[in-house]
C-alpha positions as CSV (number, residue, x, y, z in Angstrom):
1,M,-6.8,14.1,-13.3
2,R,-3.0,14.1,-13.7
3,S,-1.0,13.1,-10.6
4,H,0.7,16.0,-8.8
5,A,3.5,13.8,-7.4
6,R,5.3,12.4,-10.5
7,L,8.6,10.9,-11.4
8,L,9.6,10.7,-15.0
9,G,6.0,11.4,-16.0
10,H,4.4,8.6,-13.8
11,P,2.5,8.9,-10.5
12,L,5.0,8.4,-7.7
13,H,2.3,6.9,-5.3
14,A,1.6,4.0,-7.7
15,M,5.3,3.3,-8.0
16,L,5.9,3.2,-4.3
17,V,2.9,1.2,-3.0
18,A,4.2,-2.0,-4.7
19,F,7.0,-2.4,-2.2
20,P,5.1,-2.1,1.1
21,L,2.2,-4.2,-0.2
22,G,4.6,-6.9,-1.3
23,L,6.5,-6.8,2.0
24,L,3.4,-6.8,4.2
25,A,1.6,-9.5,2.3
26,S,4.8,-11.6,2.3
27,S,5.1,-11.2,6.1
28,A,1.7,-12.9,6.4
29,V,2.9,-15.7,4.1
30,F,5.9,-16.2,6.3
31,D,3.6,-16.3,9.3
32,V,1.7,-19.2,7.6
33,L,5.0,-20.9,6.8
34,F,6.0,-20.5,10.5
35,L,2.8,-22.1,11.6
36,A,3.2,-24.9,9.1
37,T,6.9,-25.6,9.9
38,G,7.6,-24.2,13.3
39,R,10.9,-22.8,11.9
40,Q,11.9,-19.6,13.8
41,A,13.6,-18.2,10.6
42,M,10.1,-17.8,9.0
43,A,8.9,-15.7,12.0
44,T,12.1,-13.7,11.9
45,V,11.6,-12.9,8.2
46,A,8.0,-11.9,8.9
47,F,9.1,-9.6,11.6
48,W,11.6,-7.7,9.4
49,A,9.2,-7.7,6.4
50,I,6.7,-5.9,8.5
51,A,9.2,-3.4,9.7
52,A,10.3,-2.6,6.1
53,G,6.7,-2.6,4.9
54,L,5.7,-0.1,7.5
55,I,8.5,2.2,6.5
56,G,7.7,1.8,2.8
57,G,4.0,2.3,3.4
58,T,4.6,5.5,5.3
59,L,6.8,6.8,2.5
60,A,4.2,5.8,-0.2
61,A,1.5,7.8,1.7
62,I,3.3,11.1,1.1
63,P,2.7,11.3,-2.7
64,G,-0.8,9.8,-2.1
65,V,-1.7,12.6,0.2
66,I,-0.3,15.1,-2.4
67,D,-2.6,13.6,-5.0
68,W,-5.6,13.4,-2.7
69,L,-5.3,17.1,-1.9
70,A,-5.6,17.9,-5.6
71,I,-8.9,15.9,-6.0
72,P,-11.8,18.4,-6.2
73,E,-14.1,18.4,-3.2
74,S,-17.6,17.0,-3.4
75,T,-16.6,14.3,-5.9
76,R,-16.9,10.6,-5.8
77,A,-13.1,10.4,-6.3
78,K,-12.6,12.5,-3.1
79,R,-14.9,10.2,-1.1
80,I,-13.2,7.0,-2.5
81,G,-9.8,8.6,-1.9
82,T,-10.6,9.4,1.7
83,L,-11.8,5.8,2.3
84,H,-8.7,4.5,0.5
85,A,-6.5,6.6,2.8
86,I,-8.4,5.6,6.0
87,A,-8.3,1.9,5.0
88,N,-4.5,2.1,4.3
89,M,-4.0,3.8,7.7
90,G,-5.8,0.9,9.2
91,V,-3.6,-1.5,7.4
92,L,-0.5,0.2,8.6
93,G,-2.0,0.4,12.1
94,L,-2.8,-3.3,12.3
95,F,0.6,-4.2,11.0
96,A,2.2,-1.9,13.5
97,L,0.3,-3.6,16.3
98,S,1.5,-6.9,15.0
99,W,5.1,-5.8,14.8
100,I,5.0,-4.3,18.3
101,A,3.6,-7.5,19.7
102,R,6.5,-9.5,18.3
103,D,10.1,-10.2,19.0
104,A,12.5,-10.9,16.2
105,D,14.2,-13.7,18.1
106,Q,11.1,-15.3,19.7
107,P,8.2,-17.3,18.1
108,P,5.2,-15.1,17.7
109,T,1.9,-16.0,19.4
110,L,-1.3,-16.2,17.3
111,F,-2.3,-12.7,18.5
112,P,0.1,-10.6,16.4
113,M,-0.4,-12.9,13.4
114,L,-4.2,-12.3,13.7
115,F,-3.5,-8.6,13.3
116,S,-1.4,-9.3,10.2
117,F,-4.1,-11.5,8.6
118,L,-6.8,-8.9,9.3
119,A,-4.5,-6.2,7.8
120,V,-4.1,-8.3,4.6
121,L,-7.9,-8.5,4.2
122,L,-8.2,-4.8,4.8
123,A,-5.4,-4.1,2.3
124,L,-7.4,-6.0,-0.4
125,V,-10.3,-3.6,0.2
126,A,-7.9,-0.6,0.1
127,A,-6.3,-1.8,-3.1
128,W,-9.7,-2.2,-4.8
129,M,-10.4,1.4,-3.9
130,G,-7.1,2.5,-5.3
131,G,-7.9,0.6,-8.5
132,E,-11.3,2.3,-8.6
133,L,-9.6,5.7,-8.3
134,V,-7.2,5.0,-11.2
135,T,-9.1,2.8,-13.6
136,R,-12.6,4.0,-13.1
137,L,-12.2,7.6,-12.0
138,G,-8.9,8.4,-13.8
139,V,-7.2,9.8,-10.8
140,G,-3.4,10.0,-11.4
141,V,-3.9,9.4,-15.1
142,D,-2.9,11.9,-17.8
143,D,-5.8,13.7,-19.5
144,D,-4.3,13.1,-22.9
145,R,-4.0,9.3,-22.5
146,H,-4.9,7.0,-25.4
147,L,-3.6,3.8,-27.0
148,N,-1.0,5.7,-29.1
149,A,0.0,8.4,-26.7
150,S,3.6,9.6,-26.8
151,S,6.1,8.5,-24.1
152,S,5.8,10.0,-20.7
153,L,9.4,11.0,-20.9
154,R,8.7,13.3,-23.8
155,R,8.0,16.9,-23.0
156,Q,4.5,18.0,-23.6
157,P,3.9,21.3,-25.5
């Protein structure tokens, strides 16, 4: 099933998810660095990485929803896509709770960091489901794909 939200021939959702995933996962790494060093700068970076990741994740969801709507009903792909979306909403929700419970200029307590760490675990599950959609079920992949396919920038007849 070819993606319905594309840019230069490639699925837009796949392009956009890398940024929020990287930012949100990095925020958890900076939380660990804060715990290890006690340096406030690490907590501040985590705070702003979460903020940027939440914005990016929300934007990445838009083409994801467009593609999800195009998946035929009563298919395994629709079920996995629904679970993938729910899991990612959970990831964004947990990170939002973590961000709300923080202050950019104050050391975070363990409570908001716990939300972030749980969100990272849930993000791994959601990412597996996204991989299942693309690599196993072919969602977002051109029907005429093969090892010697022409460039996605080339107009198809």
